[in-house]
C-alpha positions, -999 to +999 in steps of 0.1 A: +153+070-043+138+047-068+163+019-083+168+039-116+148+052-146+157+036-181+159+062-209+156+045-242+139+069-266+150+102-279+117+118-270+122+108-232+158+122-231+144+156-247+117+157-218+144+148-193+169+174-199+150+205-189+143+188-157+178+179-149+188+217-159+169+228-128+196+207-105+223+227-090+241+193-090+241+161-110+263+132-109+276+114-141+292+083-152+296+066-184+299+033-197+319+024-229+332-009-248+368-006-254+372-043-241+348-056-269+354-033-300+382-017-320+360+012-324+346+020-290+320+043-282+299+056-254+272+029-246+254+043-215+254+072-195+239+074-159+231+105-143+218+109-106+201+140-089+197+140-053+162+122-057+165+099-088+190+080-112+186+079-148+204+055-172+203+069-207+209+044-234+223+060-266+225+027-285+189+022-281+186+057-296+207+050-326+242+058-313+261+081-290+253+112-311+218+109-295+233+122-263+238+157-276+208+170-259+228+168-227+253+195-240+236+226-222+241+205-187+278+200-191+283+235-205+265+254-176+284+273-151+252+270-129+253+233-126+280+211-108+289+182-128+301+152-104+323+127-120+346+103-103+379+096-123+365+120-151+393+118-176+381+090-197+345+099-194+353+135-210+377+118-232+348+096-248+322+124-247+341+151-262+351+126-290+317+111-295+297+144-290+319+172-289+307+186-254+324+213-236+326+212-199+321+238-171+314+232-135+334+199-133+339+183-099+359+149-100+358+130-067+392+110-075+412+143-076+397+154-042+406+120-026+441+123-042+445+158-026+433+146+006+459+116+006+434+090+008+452+056+005+424+043-018+410+066-044+388+043-064+352+050-060+343+014-044+368+026-017+354+062-012+319+045-007+331+022+016+351+046+035+322+070+040+291+049+037+303+013+048+289+002+018+304-023-008+299-017-047+292-045-069+320-057-090+303-084-109+299-064-142+330-048-145+341-065-177+303-063-192+300-056-229+279-024-226+274-028-264+250-058-262+216-055-262+193-058-241+211-047-211+205-072-182+191-061-150+224-070-133+241-045-156+217-019-149+218-021-111+257-021-115+255+012-134+232+030-114+254+019-082+282+041-096+264+071-093+240+064-062+264+078-036+286+102-057+267+133-046+271+126-012+305+116-014+316+148-030+297+169-003+319+150+021+352+156+003+346+193-002+340+196+033+371+177+041+393+199+013+377+231+028+390+221+064+426+217+051+425+245+029+428+227-004+395+232-022+412+258-044+439+231-054+410+208-067+393+236-086+427+245-102+428+206-113+390+206-126+394+234-146+425+222-162+406+189-168+379+206-184+400+222-208+421+193-220+418+179-254+428+145-269+444+141-304+426+114-326+438+082-320+464+071-347+476+035-353+513+030-343+530+014-371+560+008-349+540-007-320+551-040-328+585-031-310+566-026-278+554-062-276+576-079-247+605-099-264+602-081-297+636-063-293+652-096-286+642-114-321+667-118-350+662-095-381+642-123-396+617-130-371+615-092-361+605-086-400+578-115-394+565-099-364+559-065-382+538-082-412+517-102-385+511-071-364+499-052-397+477-079-405+463-085-370+454-047-370+437-048-404+416-077-394+407-062-360+393-031-379+374-054-402+357-073-373+357-044-348+374-063-323+403-051-300+436-065-316+446-084-285+412-104-290+419-114-326+455-127-316+473-123-286+509-107-285+524-141-270+511-158-301+522-130-327+557-135-312+557-174-312+546-173-350+573-149-356+598-173-339+587-205-354+579-191-389+552-219-397+553-223-437+517-239-437+483-234-419+490-270-407+523-258-389+504-228-378+477-247-361+504-262-337+511-229-321+495-222-287+469-198-291+461-205-328+428-221-326+407-239-353+383-208-356+415-186-362+427-209-387+393-210-408+388-173-407+423-160-405+450-188-413+455-178-449+463-141-440+486-153-413+506-174-435+506-147-460+521-124-436+548-150-426+557-153-463+564-117-467+584-112-436+604-142-447+613-122-480+635-095-463+651-091-429+643-062-406+667-032-408+682-012-379+655-008-351+644+029-349+661+047-321+637+055-291+630+091-290+640+091-254+626+105-222+634+142-233+657+144-201+686+164-200+722+156-187+724+171-152+755+188-139+767+187-103+749+218-092+715+205-111+718+172-092+724+193-058+694+214-064+674+180-073+683+162-043+675+193-022+641+195-037+632+159-033+642+162+006+617+194+006+590+172-013+595+143+012+588+165+041+559+178+028+546+147+017+548+136+053+531+167+067+503+169+041+497+130+037+502+136-003+516+113-028+546+126-044+530+121-079+504+142-068+524+168-050+550+173-075+561+143-099+600+137-104+600+151-137+586+185-126+612+185-100+638+181-125+624+209-147+627+233-114+662+220-107+675+227-142+656+262-146+667+272-109+638+298-105+643+327-079+610+338-076+575+325-070+566+337-106+594+321-121+584+288-103+547+293-121+566+295-153+581+262-152+549+247-161+537+233-123+503+231-114+488+265-104+480+256-069+514+241-067+529+275-076+505+294-058+513+275-023+547+265-027+563+287-053+579+313-029+593+284-006+609+266-034+625+299-048+637+306-012+651+273-010+669+275-043+685+310-035+696+296-003+712+267-021+731+291-045+744+311-015+757+281+001+776+267-029+788+300-040 
């Protein structure tokens, strides 16, 4: 297999897609730039067949929308589309290009359902092929052009072994009769939709130490938080790279009245003072004019108060899950998270069909619904 072929022209991508459409299996990965930009985007798409790797550069073609010729590949039921940890890849590809997915296969989900201790791509490749993936470009700015050879080599490595890894994982899942579990997860992920990102105007309350501030300082923190976000949008930089949370908190506490006083605070550089100092002191002045009102109450976790019978059912369900975890070598969060066990304990379903209606994963209801219903019926009989 050649190292990779770089696709930088729309005509090249248009010619490539019909060739890729002849494949039964394609491995994909994406690189985005959320660490470097407020408005992140898909910067590179890696594709591997059994013989060749292609690195598709949408930014060289004018932007992520240039990837739209790939749509038939993702939507085809005849092509297995492999990803590792597909959730973010699907999120950015759906957002940037409106792609629909069919035939998804996620190797991280497979590893989780097999109870692997390490489910990252590097861990899987080392486990199956005794090869260590490069890590030196994990924090690369994928929006910068031209891309360096080291970046391209790193990107190609992410799909180089993916088809072979998937083949091995599928055999293991089939052997332990869990392939249908994985397929349920794939179909659910294909259908998932993400809401548009909205600015959280109360996000300043999530800053560590914010809720311990006095009302005046908290008012300053709110104004600083809003100004930082405005600036981040203007310069298209992540908010934390414009001004760190710790620095925001210290400004709110020290309440500098002048740019000179502002410059004495750790994290406020000369560059920040020149480009942003007046806006920061303006935020301080606005915050000083009024104190913060009562902190909005948290919406809570949605958890209901349990009576003794429900607590008893939950304890029995956790014990049952613990036994299953040991027998199947599954993480509890993969098997059935605590929140779902609590829902089962509250609903107290008496049949497998009723267990499925609680909202558990389809494979879990299919494999364990009857067992759980039987357990709960026995518990009720014991307690009268």
